C-alpha positions as CSV (number, residue, x, y, z in Angstrom):
1,M,311.4,151.7,74.7
2,N,309.7,148.9,72.4
3,Q,307.8,150.3,69.4
4,Q,305.4,147.4,69.3
5,M,304.5,147.7,73.0
6,I,303.8,151.5,73.0
7,D,301.7,150.8,69.9
8,K,299.7,147.7,71.9
9,H,299.3,150.0,74.6
10,L,297.6,152.8,72.3
11,Q,295.2,150.2,71.1
12,D,294.5,149.2,74.6
13,I,293.7,152.9,75.2
14,N,291.7,153.2,72.3
15,E,289.5,150.3,73.1
16,L,288.9,151.9,76.5
17,G,286.9,154.3,74.7
18,F,289.3,157.0,73.9
19,D,290.1,156.1,70.1
20,K,288.7,159.5,69.0
21,T,290.3,161.5,72.0
22,L,293.5,163.6,71.3
23,I,294.4,164.8,74.7
24,L,293.4,163.1,78.1
25,D,292.6,164.6,81.7
26,T,293.5,163.5,84.9
27,H,290.6,161.6,85.3
28,D,290.9,159.8,81.9
29,V,294.7,158.9,82.9
30,A,293.4,157.9,86.1
31,K,290.8,155.3,84.6
32,I,293.6,154.0,82.1
33,L,296.2,153.6,84.8
34,K,293.5,152.1,87.2
35,V,294.4,154.5,90.3
36,Q,292.8,157.7,91.7
37,A,292.7,160.7,90.4
38,R,294.5,162.5,93.1
39,T,297.5,160.0,92.6
40,I,297.8,161.2,88.9
41,V,297.9,164.8,90.3
42,N,300.5,164.0,93.1
43,W,302.5,162.2,90.1
44,A,302.4,165.4,88.0
45,K,303.6,167.6,91.0
46,E,306.3,165.6,91.8
47,N,307.4,164.9,87.9
48,L,306.6,161.1,88.5
49,G,304.3,159.1,86.2
50,P,303.3,159.9,82.4
51,K,304.5,163.3,80.7
52,C,302.1,166.0,81.1
53,K,301.5,169.9,80.4
54,K,299.9,171.9,83.0
55,I,297.0,174.3,81.6
56,G,296.0,176.7,84.3
57,K,295.2,174.2,87.2
58,S,294.8,171.2,85.1
59,Y,297.1,168.6,83.8
60,I,296.9,167.3,80.1
61,Y,298.4,163.9,78.4
62,T,298.5,162.6,75.2
63,K,297.7,159.0,74.6
64,R,301.1,158.8,73.3
65,D,302.7,159.7,76.7
66,I,300.3,157.3,78.5
67,A,301.3,154.6,76.3
68,E,305.1,155.3,76.5
69,F,304.6,155.2,80.5
70,L,303.1,151.9,80.3
71,A,305.6,150.4,78.0
72,D,308.4,151.6,80.2
73,N,306.9,150.3,83.3
């Protein structure tokens, strides 16, 4: 994994308005990845897509995990 690519993706995520956000929800990730929220939920259930944690019925993500996913794909 290239650290420069991860840093670039983190900057891009921040520029989308998430600069003061530490944790992202399914809808935030869908906006960043330009897919439907349902797709993100399906990926989480199937252990596909970016790393996430399940809290109750919700999935949460870190910006770093999203940036790493984008750098890998």
